[in-house]
PyMOL commands that place a pseudoatom at each C-alpha (Angstrom):
pseudoatom trace, name=CA, resn=MET, resi=1, chain=A, elem=C, hetatm=0, pos=[63.981, 57.714, 113.939]
pseudoatom trace, name=CA, resn=LYS, resi=2, chain=A, elem=C, hetatm=0, pos=[66.592, 57.582, 112.371]
pseudoatom trace, name=CA, resn=ILE, resi=3, chain=A, elem=C, hetatm=0, pos=[69.500, 60.769, 113.150]
pseudoatom trace, name=CA, resn=GLU, resi=4, chain=A, elem=C, hetatm=0, pos=[71.296, 61.480, 110.017]
pseudoatom trace, name=CA, resn=LYS, resi=5, chain=A, elem=C, hetatm=0, pos=[72.069, 65.684, 110.852]
pseudoatom trace, name=CA, resn=ILE, resi=6, chain=A, elem=C, hetatm=0, pos=[73.123, 66.476, 114.438]
pseudoatom trace, name=CA, resn=LEU, resi=7, chain=A, elem=C, hetatm=0, pos=[72.480, 70.533, 114.581]
pseudoatom trace, name=CA, resn=ILE, resi=8, chain=A, elem=C, hetatm=0, pos=[75.783, 71.675, 116.668]
pseudoatom trace, name=CA, resn=VAL, resi=9, chain=A, elem=C, hetatm=0, pos=[74.539, 74.713, 118.950]
pseudoatom trace, name=CA, resn=THR, resi=10, chain=A, elem=C, hetatm=0, pos=[78.070, 76.823, 120.139]
pseudoatom trace, name=CA, resn=ASP, resi=11, chain=A, elem=C, hetatm=0, pos=[78.188, 80.289, 121.479]
pseudoatom trace, name=CA, resn=ASN, resi=12, chain=A, elem=C, hetatm=0, pos=[82.263, 80.639, 120.752]
pseudoatom trace, name=CA, resn=SER, resi=13, chain=A, elem=C, hetatm=0, pos=[83.064, 79.837, 124.131]
pseudoatom trace, name=CA, resn=ILE, resi=14, chain=A, elem=C, hetatm=0, pos=[85.298, 77.442, 126.091]
pseudoatom trace, name=CA, resn=PRO, resi=15, chain=A, elem=C, hetatm=0, pos=[82.319, 75.801, 128.301]
pseudoatom trace, name=CA, resn=SER, resi=16, chain=A, elem=C, hetatm=0, pos=[80.259, 74.962, 124.917]
pseudoatom trace, name=CA, resn=ILE, resi=17, chain=A, elem=C, hetatm=0, pos=[83.457, 72.600, 123.749]
pseudoatom trace, name=CA, resn=ARG, resi=18, chain=A, elem=C, hetatm=0, pos=[81.130, 69.789, 126.089]
pseudoatom trace, name=CA, resn=ALA, resi=19, chain=A, elem=C, hetatm=0, pos=[78.655, 70.478, 123.826]
pseudoatom trace, name=CA, resn=VAL, resi=20, chain=A, elem=C, hetatm=0, pos=[80.633, 69.778, 120.394]
pseudoatom trace, name=CA, resn=GLN, resi=21, chain=A, elem=C, hetatm=0, pos=[82.296, 67.100, 122.381]
pseudoatom trace, name=CA, resn=TYR, resi=22, chain=A, elem=C, hetatm=0, pos=[78.830, 64.966, 122.769]
pseudoatom trace, name=CA, resn=GLY, resi=23, chain=A, elem=C, hetatm=0, pos=[77.442, 66.298, 119.643]
pseudoatom trace, name=CA, resn=TYR, resi=24, chain=A, elem=C, hetatm=0, pos=[80.900, 64.901, 117.456]
pseudoatom trace, name=CA, resn=ASN, resi=25, chain=A, elem=C, hetatm=0, pos=[80.861, 61.587, 119.780]
pseudoatom trace, name=CA, resn=LEU, resi=26, chain=A, elem=C, hetatm=0, pos=[77.361, 60.700, 118.643]
pseudoatom trace, name=CA, resn=ALA, resi=27, chain=A, elem=C, hetatm=0, pos=[77.770, 61.801, 115.099]
pseudoatom trace, name=CA, resn=ARG, resi=28, chain=A, elem=C, hetatm=0, pos=[80.687, 59.044, 115.112]
pseudoatom trace, name=CA, resn=ASP, resi=29, chain=A, elem=C, hetatm=0, pos=[78.329, 56.475, 117.199]
pseudoatom trace, name=CA, resn=ILE, resi=30, chain=A, elem=C, hetatm=0, pos=[75.441, 57.014, 115.192]
pseudoatom trace, name=CA, resn=GLY, resi=31, chain=A, elem=C, hetatm=0, pos=[77.391, 57.766, 111.093]
pseudoatom trace, name=CA, resn=ALA, resi=32, chain=A, elem=C, hetatm=0, pos=[75.459, 61.420, 111.604]
pseudoatom trace, name=CA, resn=LYS, resi=33, chain=A, elem=C, hetatm=0, pos=[76.686, 64.723, 109.826]
pseudoatom trace, name=CA, resn=VAL, resi=34, chain=A, elem=C, hetatm=0, pos=[77.198, 67.280, 112.009]
pseudoatom trace, name=CA, resn=MET, resi=35, chain=A, elem=C, hetatm=0, pos=[76.714, 71.741, 111.382]
pseudoatom trace, name=CA, resn=LEU, resi=36, chain=A, elem=C, hetatm=0, pos=[78.506, 73.639, 113.336]
pseudoatom trace, name=CA, resn=LEU, resi=37, chain=A, elem=C, hetatm=0, pos=[76.294, 76.799, 114.474]
pseudoatom trace, name=CA, resn=SER, resi=38, chain=A, elem=C, hetatm=0, pos=[77.575, 79.712, 115.873]
pseudoatom trace, name=CA, resn=VAL, resi=39, chain=A, elem=C, hetatm=0, pos=[74.402, 82.856, 115.839]
pseudoatom trace, name=CA, resn=ILE, resi=40, chain=A, elem=C, hetatm=0, pos=[76.232, 86.294, 115.871]
pseudoatom trace, name=CA, resn=GLU, resi=41, chain=A, elem=C, hetatm=0, pos=[73.352, 88.664, 117.216]
pseudoatom trace, name=CA, resn=PRO, resi=42, chain=A, elem=C, hetatm=0, pos=[73.560, 91.904, 115.613]
pseudoatom trace, name=CA, resn=GLU, resi=43, chain=A, elem=C, hetatm=0, pos=[73.647, 94.116, 118.004]
pseudoatom trace, name=CA, resn=SER, resi=44, chain=A, elem=C, hetatm=0, pos=[77.101, 92.443, 119.280]
pseudoatom trace, name=CA, resn=ALA, resi=45, chain=A, elem=C, hetatm=0, pos=[78.931, 93.768, 116.702]
pseudoatom trace, name=CA, resn=ALA, resi=46, chain=A, elem=C, hetatm=0, pos=[77.654, 97.509, 117.424]
pseudoatom trace, name=CA, resn=GLY, resi=47, chain=A, elem=C, hetatm=0, pos=[81.190, 98.718, 117.145]
pseudoatom trace, name=CA, resn=ASN, resi=48, chain=A, elem=C, hetatm=0, pos=[82.384, 102.148, 118.652]
pseudoatom trace, name=CA, resn=PRO, resi=49, chain=A, elem=C, hetatm=0, pos=[82.642, 104.511, 115.688]
pseudoatom trace, name=CA, resn=ASP, resi=50, chain=A, elem=C, hetatm=0, pos=[84.320, 107.183, 118.389]
pseudoatom trace, name=CA, resn=ALA, resi=51, chain=A, elem=C, hetatm=0, pos=[87.102, 105.162, 118.307]
pseudoatom trace, name=CA, resn=GLY, resi=52, chain=A, elem=C, hetatm=0, pos=[87.039, 104.231, 114.554]
pseudoatom trace, name=CA, resn=ILE, resi=53, chain=A, elem=C, hetatm=0, pos=[85.759, 100.937, 115.024]
pseudoatom trace, name=CA, resn=PHE, resi=54, chain=A, elem=C, hetatm=0, pos=[82.927, 100.406, 112.688]
pseudoatom trace, name=CA, resn=PRO, resi=55, chain=A, elem=C, hetatm=0, pos=[79.830, 97.984, 112.941]
pseudoatom trace, name=CA, resn=ASP, resi=56, chain=A, elem=C, hetatm=0, pos=[80.540, 96.490, 109.780]
pseudoatom trace, name=CA, resn=ASP, resi=57, chain=A, elem=C, hetatm=0, pos=[84.252, 96.209, 110.491]
pseudoatom trace, name=CA, resn=ALA, resi=58, chain=A, elem=C, hetatm=0, pos=[82.900, 94.586, 114.131]
pseudoatom trace, name=CA, resn=LEU, resi=59, chain=A, elem=C, hetatm=0, pos=[81.096, 92.188, 112.471]
pseudoatom trace, name=CA, resn=LEU, resi=60, chain=A, elem=C, hetatm=0, pos=[83.898, 91.037, 110.427]
pseudoatom trace, name=CA, resn=ALA, resi=61, chain=A, elem=C, hetatm=0, pos=[85.794, 90.583, 113.377]
pseudoatom trace, name=CA, resn=ILE, resi=62, chain=A, elem=C, hetatm=0, pos=[83.356, 88.541, 115.183]
pseudoatom trace, name=CA, resn=LYS, resi=63, chain=A, elem=C, hetatm=0, pos=[82.474, 86.702, 112.201]
pseudoatom trace, name=CA, resn=THR, resi=64, chain=A, elem=C, hetatm=0, pos=[86.022, 86.260, 111.986]
pseudoatom trace, name=CA, resn=LYS, resi=65, chain=A, elem=C, hetatm=0, pos=[87.085, 84.912, 115.349]
pseudoatom trace, name=CA, resn=THR, resi=66, chain=A, elem=C, hetatm=0, pos=[83.457, 82.829, 115.605]
pseudoatom trace, name=CA, resn=THR, resi=67, chain=A, elem=C, hetatm=0, pos=[84.910, 80.915, 112.124]
pseudoatom trace, name=CA, resn=ASP, resi=68, chain=A, elem=C, hetatm=0, pos=[87.885, 80.553, 113.556]
pseudoatom trace, name=CA, resn=PHE, resi=69, chain=A, elem=C, hetatm=0, pos=[86.583, 78.469, 116.821]
pseudoatom trace, name=CA, resn=LEU, resi=70, chain=A, elem=C, hetatm=0, pos=[84.366, 76.537, 114.684]
pseudoatom trace, name=CA, resn=GLN, resi=71, chain=A, elem=C, hetatm=0, pos=[87.272, 75.437, 112.601]
pseudoatom trace, name=CA, resn=GLN, resi=72, chain=A, elem=C, hetatm=0, pos=[89.402, 74.839, 115.599]
pseudoatom trace, name=CA, resn=MET, resi=73, chain=A, elem=C, hetatm=0, pos=[86.513, 73.111, 116.794]
pseudoatom trace, name=CA, resn=GLU, resi=74, chain=A, elem=C, hetatm=0, pos=[86.235, 70.680, 113.401]
pseudoatom trace, name=CA, resn=LYS, resi=75, chain=A, elem=C, hetatm=0, pos=[89.852, 70.034, 113.252]
pseudoatom trace, name=CA, resn=GLU, resi=76, chain=A, elem=C, hetatm=0, pos=[90.167, 69.085, 116.867]
pseudoatom trace, name=CA, resn=TYR, resi=77, chain=A, elem=C, hetatm=0, pos=[86.539, 66.769, 117.207]
pseudoatom trace, name=CA, resn=ALA, resi=78, chain=A, elem=C, hetatm=0, pos=[85.130, 66.226, 113.680]
pseudoatom trace, name=CA, resn=SER, resi=79, chain=A, elem=C, hetatm=0, pos=[87.621, 62.892, 112.921]
pseudoatom trace, name=CA, resn=LEU, resi=80, chain=A, elem=C, hetatm=0, pos=[85.923, 60.763, 110.419]
pseudoatom trace, name=CA, resn=VAL, resi=81, chain=A, elem=C, hetatm=0, pos=[83.159, 63.417, 110.597]
pseudoatom trace, name=CA, resn=ASP, resi=82, chain=A, elem=C, hetatm=0, pos=[80.733, 65.228, 107.811]
pseudoatom trace, name=CA, resn=THR, resi=83, chain=A, elem=C, hetatm=0, pos=[80.900, 68.712, 108.586]
pseudoatom trace, name=CA, resn=LYS, resi=84, chain=A, elem=C, hetatm=0, pos=[79.704, 71.829, 108.008]
pseudoatom trace, name=CA, resn=ILE, resi=85, chain=A, elem=C, hetatm=0, pos=[80.080, 75.307, 109.733]
pseudoatom trace, name=CA, resn=GLN, resi=86, chain=A, elem=C, hetatm=0, pos=[77.501, 78.352, 109.030]
pseudoatom trace, name=CA, resn=VAL, resi=87, chain=A, elem=C, hetatm=0, pos=[77.879, 81.606, 111.575]
pseudoatom trace, name=CA, resn=PRO, resi=88, chain=A, elem=C, hetatm=0, pos=[74.659, 82.837, 110.795]
pseudoatom trace, name=CA, resn=VAL, resi=89, chain=A, elem=C, hetatm=0, pos=[73.553, 87.150, 111.635]
pseudoatom trace, name=CA, resn=GLY, resi=90, chain=A, elem=C, hetatm=0, pos=[70.165, 87.130, 113.366]
pseudoatom trace, name=CA, resn=GLU, resi=91, chain=A, elem=C, hetatm=0, pos=[68.078, 86.486, 116.373]
pseudoatom trace, name=CA, resn=ILE, resi=92, chain=A, elem=C, hetatm=0, pos=[69.864, 83.102, 118.447]
pseudoatom trace, name=CA, resn=LEU, resi=93, chain=A, elem=C, hetatm=0, pos=[66.714, 81.300, 118.685]
pseudoatom trace, name=CA, resn=THR, resi=94, chain=A, elem=C, hetatm=0, pos=[64.961, 82.362, 115.441]
pseudoatom trace, name=CA, resn=THR, resi=95, chain=A, elem=C, hetatm=0, pos=[68.288, 81.737, 113.226]
pseudoatom trace, name=CA, resn=ILE, resi=96, chain=A, elem=C, hetatm=0, pos=[68.704, 78.157, 114.912]
pseudoatom trace, name=CA, resn=ILE, resi=97, chain=A, elem=C, hetatm=0, pos=[64.559, 76.679, 114.165]
pseudoatom trace, name=CA, resn=LYS, resi=98, chain=A, elem=C, hetatm=0, pos=[65.315, 77.928, 110.774]
pseudoatom trace, name=CA, resn=THR, resi=99, chain=A, elem=C, hetatm=0, pos=[68.537, 76.061, 110.507]
pseudoatom trace, name=CA, resn=ILE, resi=100, chain=A, elem=C, hetatm=0, pos=[67.297, 73.209, 111.980]
pseudoatom trace, name=CA, resn=GLY, resi=101, chain=A, elem=C, hetatm=0, pos=[63.913, 73.269, 109.034]
pseudoatom trace, name=CA, resn=ASP, resi=102, chain=A, elem=C, hetatm=0, pos=[66.707, 74.256, 106.270]
pseudoatom trace, name=CA, resn=TRP, resi=103, chain=A, elem=C, hetatm=0, pos=[69.202, 71.943, 106.390]
pseudoatom trace, name=CA, resn=GLY, resi=104, chain=A, elem=C, hetatm=0, pos=[67.112, 69.103, 107.733]
pseudoatom trace, name=CA, resn=ALA, resi=105, chain=A, elem=C, hetatm=0, pos=[68.275, 68.177, 111.383]
pseudoatom trace, name=CA, resn=SER, resi=106, chain=A, elem=C, hetatm=0, pos=[67.298, 65.399, 112.741]
pseudoatom trace, name=CA, resn=LEU, resi=107, chain=A, elem=C, hetatm=0, pos=[68.856, 66.402, 116.557]
pseudoatom trace, name=CA, resn=VAL, resi=108, chain=A, elem=C, hetatm=0, pos=[69.940, 69.692, 118.194]
pseudoatom trace, name=CA, resn=VAL, resi=109, chain=A, elem=C, hetatm=0, pos=[73.058, 69.830, 120.241]
pseudoatom trace, name=CA, resn=ALA, resi=110, chain=A, elem=C, hetatm=0, pos=[73.441, 72.519, 122.876]
pseudoatom trace, name=CA, resn=GLY, resi=111, chain=A, elem=C, hetatm=0, pos=[74.512, 73.854, 125.897]
pseudoatom trace, name=CA, resn=THR, resi=112, chain=A, elem=C, hetatm=0, pos=[73.789, 75.342, 128.965]
pseudoatom trace, name=CA, resn=HIS, resi=113, chain=A, elem=C, hetatm=0, pos=[75.333, 77.088, 131.684]
pseudoatom trace, name=CA, resn=GLY, resi=114, chain=A, elem=C, hetatm=0, pos=[73.213, 75.027, 134.210]
pseudoatom trace, name=CA, resn=ARG, resi=115, chain=A, elem=C, hetatm=0, pos=[72.800, 78.187, 136.429]
pseudoatom trace, name=CA, resn=THR, resi=116, chain=A, elem=C, hetatm=0, pos=[69.791, 77.251, 136.997]
pseudoatom trace, name=CA, resn=GLY, resi=117, chain=A, elem=C, hetatm=0, pos=[68.289, 73.927, 135.478]
pseudoatom trace, name=CA, resn=LEU, resi=118, chain=A, elem=C, hetatm=0, pos=[68.629, 75.401, 131.885]
pseudoatom trace, name=CA, resn=SER, resi=119, chain=A, elem=C, hetatm=0, pos=[69.256, 78.490, 132.331]
pseudoatom trace, name=CA, resn=LYS, resi=120, chain=A, elem=C, hetatm=0, pos=[71.604, 80.017, 130.538]
pseudoatom trace, name=CA, resn=LEU, resi=121, chain=A, elem=C, hetatm=0, pos=[72.666, 79.167, 126.695]
pseudoatom trace, name=CA, resn=PHE, resi=122, chain=A, elem=C, hetatm=0, pos=[74.238, 82.122, 125.515]
pseudoatom trace, name=CA, resn=SER, resi=123, chain=A, elem=C, hetatm=0, pos=[71.958, 84.950, 126.794]
pseudoatom trace, name=CA, resn=GLY, resi=124, chain=A, elem=C, hetatm=0, pos=[68.675, 84.384, 128.200]
pseudoatom trace, name=CA, resn=ASN, resi=125, chain=A, elem=C, hetatm=0, pos=[66.792, 81.667, 127.946]
pseudoatom trace, name=CA, resn=ILE, resi=126, chain=A, elem=C, hetatm=0, pos=[67.920, 80.245, 124.841]
pseudoatom trace, name=CA, resn=ALA, resi=127, chain=A, elem=C, hetatm=0, pos=[68.031, 76.158, 126.019]
pseudoatom trace, name=CA, resn=GLU, resi=128, chain=A, elem=C, hetatm=0, pos=[64.625, 75.994, 127.496]
pseudoatom trace, name=CA, resn=SER, resi=129, chain=A, elem=C, hetatm=0, pos=[62.663, 78.324, 124.577]
pseudoatom trace, name=CA, resn=LEU, resi=130, chain=A, elem=C, hetatm=0, pos=[64.791, 75.613, 121.942]
pseudoatom trace, name=CA, resn=ILE, resi=131, chain=A, elem=C, hetatm=0, pos=[63.510, 72.525, 123.924]
pseudoatom trace, name=CA, resn=HIS, resi=132, chain=A, elem=C, hetatm=0, pos=[60.134, 74.070, 123.568]
pseudoatom trace, name=CA, resn=HIS, resi=133, chain=A, elem=C, hetatm=0, pos=[59.870, 75.444, 119.903]
pseudoatom trace, name=CA, resn=SER, resi=134, chain=A, elem=C, hetatm=0, pos=[62.512, 73.080, 118.387]
pseudoatom trace, name=CA, resn=PRO, resi=135, chain=A, elem=C, hetatm=0, pos=[60.475, 70.656, 115.629]
pseudoatom trace, name=CA, resn=VAL, resi=136, chain=A, elem=C, hetatm=0, pos=[63.051, 68.101, 116.595]
pseudoatom trace, name=CA, resn=PRO, resi=137, chain=A, elem=C, hetatm=0, pos=[64.460, 66.654, 119.838]
pseudoatom trace, name=CA, resn=VAL, resi=138, chain=A, elem=C, hetatm=0, pos=[66.685, 68.683, 122.035]
pseudoatom trace, name=CA, resn=PHE, resi=139, chain=A, elem=C, hetatm=0, pos=[69.822, 66.957, 123.765]
pseudoatom trace, name=CA, resn=VAL, resi=140, chain=A, elem=C, hetatm=0, pos=[71.289, 69.729, 125.987]
pseudoatom trace, name=CA, resn=VAL, resi=141, chain=A, elem=C, hetatm=0, pos=[74.347, 69.401, 127.495]
pseudoatom trace, name=CA, resn=PRO, resi=142, chain=A, elem=C, hetatm=0, pos=[74.981, 71.535, 130.929]
pseudoatom trace, name=CA, resn=MET, resi=143, chain=A, elem=C, hetatm=0, pos=[78.378, 72.986, 130.881]
pseudoatom trace, name=CA, resn=ASP, resi=144, chain=A, elem=C, hetatm=0, pos=[79.276, 72.374, 134.801]
pseudoatom trace, name=CA, resn=LYS, resi=145, chain=A, elem=C, hetatm=0, pos=[79.501, 68.855, 134.296]
pseudoatom trace, name=CA, resn=PRO, resi=146, chain=A, elem=C, hetatm=0, pos=[82.929, 67.020, 133.183]
pseudoatom trace, name=CA, resn=ALA, resi=147, chain=A, elem=C, hetatm=0, pos=[83.931, 66.345, 130.161]
pseudoatom trace, name=CA, resn=PRO, resi=148, chain=A, elem=C, hetatm=0, pos=[82.613, 63.300, 128.359]
pseudoatom trace, name=CA, resn=PRO, resi=149, chain=A, elem=C, hetatm=0, pos=[85.230, 60.411, 127.632]
pseudoatom trace, name=CA, resn=LEU, resi=150, chain=A, elem=C, hetatm=0, pos=[86.392, 60.473, 123.772]
pseudoatom trace, name=CA, resn=ASN, resi=151, chain=A, elem=C, hetatm=0, pos=[85.488, 57.968, 121.805]
pseudoatom trace, name=CA, resn=GLY, resi=152, chain=A, elem=C, hetatm=0, pos=[87.991, 58.709, 118.638]
for i in range(1, 152): cmd.bond("trace and resi %d" % i, "trace and resi %d" % (i + 1))
show_as sticks, trace
zoom trace
Protein backbone atom coordinates (compact mmCIF):
# COMPACT_ATOMS: atom_id res chain seq x y z
CA MET A 1 0.00 0.00 0.00
CA LYS A 2 1.41 3.37 -1.02
CA ILE A 3 0.56 6.22 1.30
CA GLU A 4 0.05 9.30 -0.86
CA LYS A 5 -2.28 11.42 1.28
CA ILE A 6 -2.23 11.78 5.07
CA LEU A 7 -5.20 13.32 6.87
CA ILE A 8 -4.01 14.90 10.12
CA VAL A 9 -6.89 15.47 12.51
CA THR A 10 -6.35 18.12 15.15
CA ASP A 11 -8.61 19.72 17.70
CA ASN A 12 -7.02 23.16 17.86
CA SER A 13 -5.28 22.43 21.15
CA ILE A 14 -1.66 22.70 22.19
CA PRO A 15 -1.38 18.94 22.96
CA SER A 16 -2.57 18.06 19.45
CA ILE A 17 0.63 19.54 18.04
CA ARG A 18 2.28 16.13 18.61
CA ALA A 19 -0.07 14.54 16.09
CA VAL A 20 0.73 17.32 13.63
CA GLN A 21 4.48 16.78 14.15
CA TYR A 22 4.24 13.02 13.65
CA GLY A 23 2.02 13.41 10.60
CA TYR A 24 4.31 15.90 8.91
CA ASN A 25 7.45 13.92 9.73
CA LEU A 26 5.89 10.84 8.17
CA ALA A 27 4.62 12.78 5.13
CA ARG A 28 8.06 14.27 4.55
CA ASP A 29 9.76 10.87 4.89
CA ILE A 30 7.49 9.16 2.35
CA GLY A 31 6.65 12.08 0.05
CA ALA A 32 2.94 12.25 0.91
CA LYS A 33 0.54 15.19 0.76
CA VAL A 34 -1.21 16.37 3.94
CA MET A 35 -4.61 17.71 4.81
CA LEU A 36 -4.95 19.40 8.20
CA LEU A 37 -8.52 18.93 9.40
CA SER A 38 -10.23 20.43 12.40
CA VAL A 39 -13.98 19.84 12.69
CA ILE A 40 -16.16 22.38 14.47
CA GLU A 41 -19.24 20.94 16.11
CA PRO A 42 -22.30 23.18 15.54
CA GLU A 43 -23.20 23.29 19.23
CA SER A 44 -19.79 24.81 20.06
CA ALA A 45 -20.89 27.94 18.21
CA ALA A 46 -24.13 28.58 20.10
CA GLY A 47 -23.07 32.09 21.09
CA ASN A 48 -24.84 34.11 23.76
CA PRO A 49 -27.53 36.40 22.31
CA ASP A 50 -28.07 37.99 25.74
CA ALA A 51 -24.45 39.19 25.57
CA GLY A 52 -24.78 40.24 21.93
CA ILE A 53 -22.89 37.22 20.57
CA PHE A 54 -25.05 35.56 17.94
CA PRO A 55 -24.46 32.01 16.64
CA ASP A 56 -23.21 33.16 13.22
CA ASP A 57 -20.71 35.51 14.86
CA ALA A 58 -19.58 32.81 17.29
CA LEU A 59 -19.13 30.32 14.44
CA LEU A 60 -17.13 32.82 12.40
CA ALA A 61 -14.88 33.54 15.39
CA ILE A 62 -14.27 29.83 16.04
CA LYS A 63 -13.57 29.14 12.35
CA THR A 64 -11.14 32.07 12.19
CA LYS A 65 -9.29 30.98 15.33
CA THR A 66 -9.13 27.36 14.13
CA THR A 67 -7.96 28.33 10.63
CA ASP A 68 -5.26 30.55 12.17
CA PHE A 69 -4.11 27.59 14.32
CA LEU A 70 -3.93 25.27 11.29
CA GLN A 71 -2.08 27.88 9.22
CA GLN A 72 0.43 28.24 12.05
CA MET A 73 0.89 24.44 12.13
CA GLU A 74 1.46 24.45 8.37
CA LYS A 75 3.97 27.29 8.66
CA GLU A 76 5.90 25.57 11.47
CA TYR A 77 5.88 21.94 10.32
CA ALA A 78 4.99 21.62 6.61
CA SER A 79 8.41 22.35 5.15
CA LEU A 80 8.35 20.89 1.62
CA VAL A 81 5.00 19.11 2.22
CA ASP A 82 2.02 19.96 -0.01
CA THR A 83 -0.76 20.88 2.45
CA LYS A 84 -4.49 21.58 2.34
CA ILE A 85 -6.46 23.01 5.27
CA GLN A 86 -10.12 22.24 6.00
CA VAL A 87 -12.30 23.57 8.84
CA PRO A 88 -15.75 22.07 8.24
CA VAL A 89 -18.72 22.32 10.60
CA GLY A 90 -20.39 19.05 11.54
CA GLU A 91 -20.38 15.98 13.75
CA ILE A 92 -16.70 15.07 14.29
CA LEU A 93 -16.60 11.35 13.44
CA THR A 94 -19.00 11.60 10.49
CA THR A 95 -17.09 14.55 9.03
CA ILE A 96 -13.70 12.83 9.41
CA ILE A 97 -14.97 9.65 7.70
CA LYS A 98 -16.54 11.71 4.88
CA THR A 99 -13.32 13.68 4.40
CA ILE A 100 -11.27 10.47 4.20
CA GLY A 101 -13.40 9.34 1.26
CA ASP A 102 -13.84 12.71 -0.45
CA TRP A 103 -10.12 13.56 -0.35
CA GLY A 104 -8.89 10.00 -0.88
CA ALA A 105 -6.74 9.85 2.25
CA SER A 106 -4.46 6.79 2.58
CA LEU A 107 -3.83 7.24 6.32
CA VAL A 108 -5.26 9.23 9.23
CA VAL A 109 -3.03 10.64 11.97
CA ALA A 110 -4.93 11.62 15.10
CA GLY A 111 -4.15 12.28 18.73
CA THR A 112 -5.56 11.00 21.94
CA HIS A 113 -5.20 12.61 25.32
CA GLY A 114 -4.23 9.19 26.72
CA ARG A 115 -6.56 9.30 29.70
CA THR A 116 -7.55 5.64 29.51
CA GLY A 117 -5.99 4.04 26.48
CA LEU A 118 -7.59 5.58 23.43
CA SER A 119 -10.23 7.42 25.38
CA LYS A 120 -10.22 11.06 24.38
CA LEU A 121 -9.70 12.73 21.05
CA PHE A 122 -11.49 16.06 21.10
CA SER A 123 -14.44 14.96 23.21
CA GLY A 124 -15.94 11.58 23.87
CA ASN A 125 -14.59 8.41 22.36
CA ILE A 126 -13.70 9.68 18.89
CA ALA A 127 -10.22 8.12 18.48
CA GLU A 128 -11.50 4.66 19.32
CA SER A 129 -14.55 5.10 17.08
CA LEU A 130 -12.33 6.36 14.28
CA ILE A 131 -10.17 3.24 14.53
CA HIS A 132 -13.27 1.05 14.22
CA HIS A 133 -14.98 2.99 11.41
CA SER A 134 -12.17 4.37 9.26
CA PRO A 135 -11.82 2.80 5.80
CA VAL A 136 -8.04 3.47 6.00
CA PRO A 137 -5.41 2.84 8.70
CA VAL A 138 -5.36 5.22 11.68
CA PHE A 139 -2.11 6.20 13.40
CA VAL A 140 -2.89 7.35 16.95
CA VAL A 141 -0.42 9.62 18.75
CA PRO A 142 -0.75 9.66 22.55
CA MET A 143 -0.67 13.23 23.82
CA ASP A 144 1.04 12.44 27.11
CA LYS A 145 4.21 11.09 25.46
CA PRO A 146 7.26 13.23 24.63
CA ALA A 147 7.20 14.98 21.28
CA PRO A 148 9.06 13.21 18.46
CA PRO A 149 12.40 14.44 17.18
CA LEU A 150 11.96 16.75 14.22
CA ASN A 151 13.52 15.55 10.97
CA GLY A 152 13.70 18.79 9.14
